[in-house]
C-alpha positions in Angstrom: 68.5 0.5 -4.2 68.2 -3.4 -5.5 64.4 -2.9 -5.4 65.1 -0.5 -7.9 67.3 -2.1 -10.1 66.0 -4.9 -10.6 62.4 -3.2 -11.7 65.1 -0.9 -14.2 66.0 -4.7 -15.8 61.8 -5.7 -16.0 61.0 -2.7 -18.0 63.7 -2.7 -19.8 63.2 -6.4 -20.8 59.4 -5.4 -21.1 59.9 -1.5 -23.6 62.2 -3.8 -25.8 59.7 -6.5 -26.6 56.2 -4.1 -26.2 58.3 -1.4 -29.1 60.1 -4.4 -30.8 63.9 -3.3 -30.5 66.1 -6.0 -31.5 68.5 -4.6 -28.8 69.5 -1.9 -26.1 71.1 -0.9 -22.8 70.3 1.1 -20.6 72.4 2.5 -17.7 72.1 4.9 -14.4 74.9 7.2 -13.7 75.2 8.5 -10.3 77.6 9.1 -7.8 80.8 10.0 -10.7 80.4 6.6 -12.4 78.1 3.6 -13.9 76.3 2.1 -11.1 74.1 -0.2 -13.2 73.4 -1.2 -16.2 71.1 -3.6 -17.9 71.4 -5.3 -21.2 68.3 -6.9 -23.2 67.5 -8.4 -27.2 70.4 -8.8 -29.8 72.8 -6.6 -31.3 72.9 -8.4 -34.2 69.9 -10.6 -35.4 71.7 -13.0 -38.3 74.1 -13.7 -35.9 72.1 -13.6 -32.5 74.6 -11.8 -31.1 73.4 -10.2 -27.5 74.0 -7.1 -26.5 76.5 -6.9 -24.2 77.4 -3.7 -21.8 79.6 -2.4 -24.0 78.1 -2.8 -27.1 78.8 0.4 -29.6 75.0 2.2 -30.2 74.6 5.8 -32.6 73.5 7.9 -30.1 72.9 10.3 -32.6 71.2 14.0 -31.9 72.6 13.2 -28.3 76.5 14.4 -30.2 74.2 17.8 -29.8 75.3 18.0 -26.0 78.7 17.9 -27.0 78.9 20.1 -29.7 77.4 22.5 -27.5 79.8 22.3 -25.0 83.2 22.1 -27.2 81.4 25.6 -28.3 81.6 27.0 -25.4 85.1 25.7 -24.1 85.9 27.6 -27.2 84.2 30.8 -25.8 85.7 30.4 -22.4 89.2 30.1 -24.0 88.1 33.7 -25.7 88.3 32.5 -29.2 84.7 33.5 -30.0 81.7 35.6 -29.2 78.5 33.4 -28.8 76.8 36.5 -30.6 78.4 37.4 -33.5 77.5 36.8 -36.7 78.2 33.6 -37.6 79.8 34.5 -41.5 82.7 35.7 -39.0 83.6 32.1 -38.1 81.8 30.5 -40.9 82.8 32.8 -44.1 80.6 31.3 -46.8 77.4 31.9 -44.6 78.2 36.2 -45.3 77.1 35.6 -49.4 73.6 33.9 -47.8 70.7 36.3 -48.6 68.8 37.4 -45.0 65.3 36.2 -44.5 64.1 39.9 -44.4 65.7 42.7 -44.2 65.1 43.6 -40.6 66.2 40.1 -39.9 69.5 40.1 -37.4 72.7 38.2 -38.9 72.3 34.5 -38.0 74.3 33.9 -34.9 75.9 31.2 -33.3 73.7 31.9 -30.0 70.3 31.3 -32.5 71.9 27.8 -34.0 72.8 26.6 -30.4 69.2 27.1 -29.2 67.3 26.2 -32.9 66.2 30.0 -33.6 67.9 30.7 -36.9 64.7 30.2 -38.6 66.0 27.0 -40.3 63.5 24.5 -41.2 63.3 21.1 -38.9 64.7 18.9 -41.6 64.8 15.5 -39.4 64.6 13.0 -41.6 66.8 14.8 -44.6 70.0 15.5 -42.1 69.8 11.6 -40.5 70.2 10.7 -44.2 72.9 13.1 -45.2 75.9 12.8 -42.0 78.1 12.1 -44.8 77.9 15.5 -46.6 81.8 16.6 -47.6 83.3 20.0 -46.7 82.4 20.6 -50.5 78.6 20.0 -50.4 78.0 21.5 -46.9 79.9 24.5 -49.0 77.0 24.3 -52.3 74.0 24.4 -49.4 75.3 27.2 -47.7 75.4 28.7 -50.8 72.4 26.9 -52.4 70.2 26.1 -50.3 66.9 27.9 -49.5 67.3 27.8 -45.5 65.1 29.7 -44.0 61.5 28.9 -43.3 61.2 32.5 -41.1 63.6 35.0 -39.9 66.4 34.1 -37.0 65.0 34.9 -33.4 61.3 34.5 -33.7 61.2 30.7 -32.7 62.0 27.6 -31.9 62.7 25.1 -34.7 64.8 22.3 -34.3 67.4 22.4 -36.9 70.4 19.5 -37.6 71.8 21.5 -40.3 72.1 24.6 -37.8 74.6 22.2 -36.1 75.7 21.0 -39.2 77.0 24.8 -39.4 78.3 25.1 -35.8 80.5 22.1 -36.3 82.2 24.0 -39.7 82.6 26.7 -37.3 84.6 24.2 -34.6 86.7 23.8 -37.2 87.6 27.1 -38.7 87.9 28.6 -35.1 89.7 25.8 -33.9 92.4 24.7 -36.7 91.3 21.4 -37.3 88.3 18.9 -38.3 85.6 19.3 -35.8 86.2 15.4 -34.2 89.4 15.9 -33.6 88.6 19.2 -31.2 85.9 16.2 -29.5 89.0 13.7 -29.2 91.6 16.6 -28.3 88.8 17.9 -25.7 86.5 15.4 -24.8 86.4 12.7 -25.6 90.1 11.6 -24.8 90.4 14.0 -21.5 86.9 11.8 -20.0 88.6 8.3 -20.3 86.2 7.5 -23.3 88.0 5.2 -25.3 85.2 3.4 -27.7 83.8 6.4 -28.2 83.8 7.5 -32.1 82.1 9.4 -35.1 83.4 6.6 -37.3 80.6 4.1 -37.3 82.1 1.8 -40.1 85.2 1.3 -38.0 82.9 0.6 -34.8 80.7 -1.8 -36.9 84.3 -3.7 -37.3 84.1 -4.0 -33.3 81.2 -5.1 -30.5 78.8 -2.9 -32.4 74.5 -3.0 -32.6 74.0 -2.9 -36.3 70.8 -0.6 -37.2 67.1 -2.6 -37.5 63.8 -1.4 -39.8 60.9 -3.9 -39.1 58.9 -3.7 -42.6 55.7 -6.0 -43.1 57.3 -8.4 -40.3 60.3 -8.5 -41.8 63.8 -6.9 -40.2 66.8 -5.5 -42.5 69.8 -3.8 -41.7 70.0 -0.2 -42.5 72.8 1.1 -44.4 75.1 2.5 -42.0 75.7 6.5 -42.6 78.6 7.4 -42.5 81.1 10.8 -41.1 81.4 13.4 -42.2 81.2 17.5 -42.4 78.3 17.7 -40.6 78.9 14.9 -37.6 78.1 17.8 -34.7 74.4 17.3 -35.7 74.4 13.7 -34.7 76.9 11.5 -35.6 78.6 10.4 -32.3 78.9 6.2 -31.5 79.2 5.0 -27.8 79.1 2.0 -25.8 77.1 2.4 -22.4 80.3 2.6 -20.2 81.8 5.7 -22.5 79.0 7.6 -22.2 79.1 6.9 -18.3 81.7 8.6 -18.1 80.5 11.3 -20.0 77.4 12.1 -18.7 79.5 11.7 -15.1 81.2 14.6 -16.0 78.0 17.1 -16.8 76.3 16.2 -13.7 79.7 16.4 -11.4 78.8 20.6 -12.7 75.9 20.2 -9.4 76.2 21.7 -7.5 78.2 25.2 -8.0 81.3 25.0 -5.1 84.3 26.4 -5.1 86.5 23.7 -5.6 89.2 23.6 -8.5 87.8 22.4 -11.9 88.7 19.2 -13.1 86.8 18.8 -16.0 87.7 19.5 -19.7 85.5 22.6 -19.8 84.3 24.9 -16.6 81.1 23.6 -14.5 79.9 27.0 -14.6 79.4 26.5 -19.0 78.0 22.9 -18.3 75.1 24.5 -16.4 74.8 27.0 -18.6 73.6 24.4 -21.0 70.4 23.4 -19.0 69.8 27.3 -19.0 66.2 27.8 -20.6 67.2 29.5 -23.8 64.9 29.2 -26.6 61.1 30.0 -25.7 58.9 27.6 -24.2 57.8 25.0 -26.5 55.6 21.4 -25.2 57.7 19.0 -23.6 55.8 15.5 -24.0 52.3 15.3 -24.7 52.3 12.0 -23.1 53.5 13.5 -19.8 51.6 16.3 -19.0 53.8 19.4 -17.1 54.9 22.6 -17.8 56.1 23.2 -21.0 60.2 23.2 -20.9 62.6 25.0 -23.6 66.0 24.4 -25.5 69.3 25.9 -23.8 72.5 24.8 -25.7 72.3 21.1 -26.7 70.1 20.1 -24.2 66.2 20.4 -23.3 65.4 21.4 -20.2 61.8 20.5 -18.4 60.0 21.4 -14.8 58.6 17.7 -14.9 55.2 17.5 -11.7 57.2 13.9 -9.9 60.7 14.1 -11.0 61.2 17.9 -10.4 63.9 19.8 -12.9 65.3 17.5 -15.4 67.9 18.1 -18.2 67.5 15.4 -21.5 67.6 14.9 -25.2 66.7 12.9 -27.6 68.7 10.6 -30.2 67.5 9.2 -33.9 69.2 8.1 -37.1 67.8 5.1 -39.2 68.5 1.9 -37.7 68.7 3.3 -33.6 66.9 5.8 -31.1 68.5 6.7 -28.0 67.8 9.5 -25.2 69.4 10.8 -22.3 67.6 12.5 -18.7 69.5 13.9 -15.9 68.0 15.3 -12.9 70.6 18.0 -11.8 69.8 18.6 -7.6 69.8 14.8 -7.2 72.6 13.6 -9.5 71.6 11.1 -11.3 71.6 10.1 -14.8 69.4 7.2 -17.0 70.1 6.6 -20.6 69.6 3.8 -23.4 70.1 3.3 -26.7 68.1 0.9 -29.2 68.5 -0.5 -32.7 65.7 0.2 -33.6 65.1 2.7 -36.3 63.8 6.0 -34.3 62.9 3.6 -31.2 61.4 5.8 -28.7 64.2 6.1 -26.1 62.4 8.8 -23.9 59.2 6.8 -22.4 62.1 4.2 -21.1 64.2 6.9 -19.8 61.8 8.0 -18.3 59.6 5.2 -17.2 63.0 3.9 -15.3 64.0 7.6 -13.5 60.2 7.1 -11.7 61.2 4.2 -10.4 64.7 5.0 -9.0 62.9 8.1 -8.0 61.5 7.6 -4.9 65.1 5.8 -3.7 66.9 8.7 -4.1 68.8 10.8 -1.3 67.3 14.2 -0.6 70.5 16.5 -1.2 71.8 18.5 1.4 72.1 21.9 1.5 74.1 23.8 4.4 71.9 25.9 6.5 73.6 29.8 6.3 74.3 31.9 9.3 71.6 34.0 8.4 69.2 31.8 7.7 69.4 30.4 11.1 69.7 33.5 13.1 66.4 34.9 10.9 64.6 31.8 12.2 65.7 31.6 15.2 64.3 35.2 15.6 61.2 34.4 14.1 61.1 31.4 16.7 61.5 34.3 19.7 58.9 36.4 17.9 56.3 33.1 18.4 57.3 32.3 21.9 56.6 36.4 22.7 53.8 36.6 20.7 55.9 39.8 19.4 57.0 41.1 16.5 59.8 42.8 18.3 61.8 40.1 20.0 62.4 39.4 15.7 63.7 43.1 14.8 67.5 42.6 15.0 66.8 40.5 12.6 64.4 42.0 9.9 64.5 43.8 6.5 63.9 47.6 6.1 60.6 46.4 3.9 59.4 44.1 6.8 57.1 46.4 9.2 56.2 49.0 6.7 54.4 45.9 3.9 52.8 44.9 7.6 52.9 47.0 10.8 53.7 45.6 13.9 50.2 45.1 14.9 49.3 43.0 12.1 52.0 41.1 12.6 51.5 40.4 16.4 47.6 39.6 15.6 48.7 36.9 13.5 51.1 35.3 16.1 48.4 35.7 18.6 45.7 34.0 15.9 48.2 31.1 14.8 49.4 30.9 19.0 45.9 29.9 19.7 45.4 27.7 17.7 48.3 25.8 17.9 49.8 26.6 21.3 53.4 27.3 22.6 56.1 25.7 19.7 59.3 24.2 19.6 61.6 24.2 16.7 61.8 20.5 14.5 63.9 21.3 11.2 65.1 24.1 9.3 65.0 23.5 5.0 67.5 26.0 3.3 65.9 26.3 -0.3 70.0 27.8 -0.6 71.8 30.4 1.6 69.0 33.5 1.8 65.7 31.2 1.9 64.4 28.2 3.6 61.3 27.3 5.4 61.2 26.1 8.6 58.8 24.1 11.1 57.4 24.3 14.8 55.8 21.6 16.4 53.3 22.9 19.1 51.1 21.8 20.8 48.0 21.2 18.5 49.6 21.0 15.7 52.4 21.6 13.4 53.7 25.2 11.8 54.9 26.0 8.9 57.2 29.5 8.1 59.2 30.4 4.8 61.5 32.7 4.7 63.3 35.0 2.4 66.0 37.1 2.9 67.1 40.8 2.1 70.4 41.0 -0.3 71.6 43.7 2.4 75.6 43.1 3.8 73.8 41.6 6.9 70.7 40.0 5.1 67.5 40.5 7.3 63.7 39.0 6.5 61.9 41.0 3.9 59.3 37.8 3.5 57.8 35.5 5.9 54.6 33.4 5.8 52.9 30.6 8.2 51.0 27.8 7.3 48.9 25.6 9.8 49.9 21.5 9.1 47.5 19.9 11.7 
């Protein structure tokens, strides 16, 4: 991967210059660790101090997936239900008038997926991280919260995640920040990750900058407060890599004992589509993505399934992108207001992707039996040779005489064939390739859910 890492280093330097970002750090996580980190530019313009791999940056809304993970941990412990009314965990919300008389109660699931009906609030939310508990109470009591009823559409809400933080405080019996430290940060050994950016700034810290009329100036540090759950974390590349390695360790599902602070199944749950689809990236046309719990899930034509989330604050931009099927994560932090780091992580992932090994999926005995039966039928020219491996629907959907005619036509075109490889999708589906005298034949199989899985669907494609 040395060539890919060299290209990544060059891309980061070029990106910092093109986007006028004073400094940045990017990391690649694979096989449970930070395998590469690159830095560019300055953490402190005034002191000409360069960014180091251990320099702390604020990561803003990338905090949200940690907040979601904390809620799922409490759910797994039986301490809350995602579909219960929010007022059950934040009593002040009981006095909030519904958006309409027929609106459902706002739930934690609504908040997690940004479908609570609250107005999108990025510019405002970025400047109220230091909100006090009393100020949040007042906002709940008097604020004009609803843009629409809950459960209608996706609309990104920082305030919604701030209220999740309050729910975590109330249910856990300790401040949100303390619960996150005890449940996630400390178990993962993230020793330089904190919600207290002011304290972090006393060490190796990237100051946040804005550029106005060609002149750089520092943004103020937004202090920690009651709504830090929506975007308050500061962290370093080595620390954040530990967190991403933990998330990626949830794939593939397996029988191993649990070893992380939250169940692997709950991590995977975060990445499912839980909200209505929305345009993922206008700069990269692709199928729509959708929000899970603190993570976006997008189907990329080149990279496959990618889980990602951006962060932005005055003085900072950040993004993380994970390809769980490849076991790799890419993240980048920059210290300019709303630096578009998602463009960089996508570029880095695209550079890295060709060098990543294809994940291995074991061929189940059921799939092996089915493929061998189809190969025997091809050799014999008679689907009856696969009779023992067929599901009840198979010959009802396409009678034997038509199947045999298909086999005869393929064999006339391609000649004799031998099994070249089997490529499982999972235990009950996959494809196989026959190397034939005059070309290659690809077969695709889906098995039934019977006690002895049989072939319910079989298709062929000639690859000359």
